[in-house]
C-alpha positions in Angstrom: 16.6 8.8 -19.5 13.0 9.2 -20.3 12.6 5.4 -20.6 14.1 4.9 -17.3 11.8 7.3 -15.6 8.9 5.5 -17.2 10.1 2.2 -16.0 10.4 3.5 -12.5 6.8 4.7 -12.6 5.7 1.2 -13.6 7.0 -0.3 -10.4 4.6 1.6 -8.2 0.8 1.8 -8.2 -0.6 5.4 -8.4 -0.3 7.3 -5.1 -4.1 7.5 -4.6 -4.4 3.7 -4.5 -2.1 3.5 -1.6 -3.9 6.4 0.2 -7.4 5.1 -0.2 -6.5 1.5 0.8 -4.4 2.5 3.8 -7.0 5.0 5.1 -9.8 2.5 4.6 -8.0 -0.3 6.3 -7.0 2.1 9.1 -10.6 3.1 9.7 -11.7 -0.6 10.0 -8.7 -1.3 12.3 -9.6 1.6 14.6 -13.1 0.3 15.0 -11.8 -3.3 15.7 -9.1 -2.2 18.1 -11.1 0.3 20.1 -9.8 0.3 23.7 -6.5 -1.2 22.9 -3.4 0.5 24.4 -1.8 3.2 22.2 1.5 1.3 21.9 -0.3 -1.8 20.5 -2.3 0.4 18.1 0.8 2.1 16.8 2.6 -1.2 16.3 -0.3 -2.8 14.5 -0.7 0.4 12.3 3.0 0.2 11.3 2.7 -3.5 10.4 -0.6 -2.9 8.6 0.8 -0.1 6.5 4.0 -2.0 5.6 1.9 -5.1 4.6 -0.5 -3.0 2.5 2.3 -1.3 0.6 3.9 -4.6 -0.1 0.5 -6.2 -1.2 -0.6 -3.3 -3.3 2.7 -3.1 -5.1 2.9 -6.8 -5.7 -0.7 -6.8 -7.2 0.0 -3.7 -9.3 3.2 -5.2 -10.7 1.6 -8.6 -11.5 -1.4 -6.8 -13.2 0.7 -4.3 -15.2 3.3 -7.0 -16.1 5.7 -6.6 -19.0 4.1 -5.1 -22.0 4.7 -6.7 -25.3 4.8 -4.4 -28.3 
């Protein structure tokens, strides 16, 4: 069971990578979308967060790849 938990952890980047990148991109988005309606801002934020999670995870998995012992 210990190996399985280790494998599960390898699938995701550390939590702080997601937090830092999502917050940073959201700050930039807020400056760019100043004056947009709230509904549009919320929709764009949802898409942005989903895309960032996908990209961060894909990059992390490609960089951490299978380890050869």
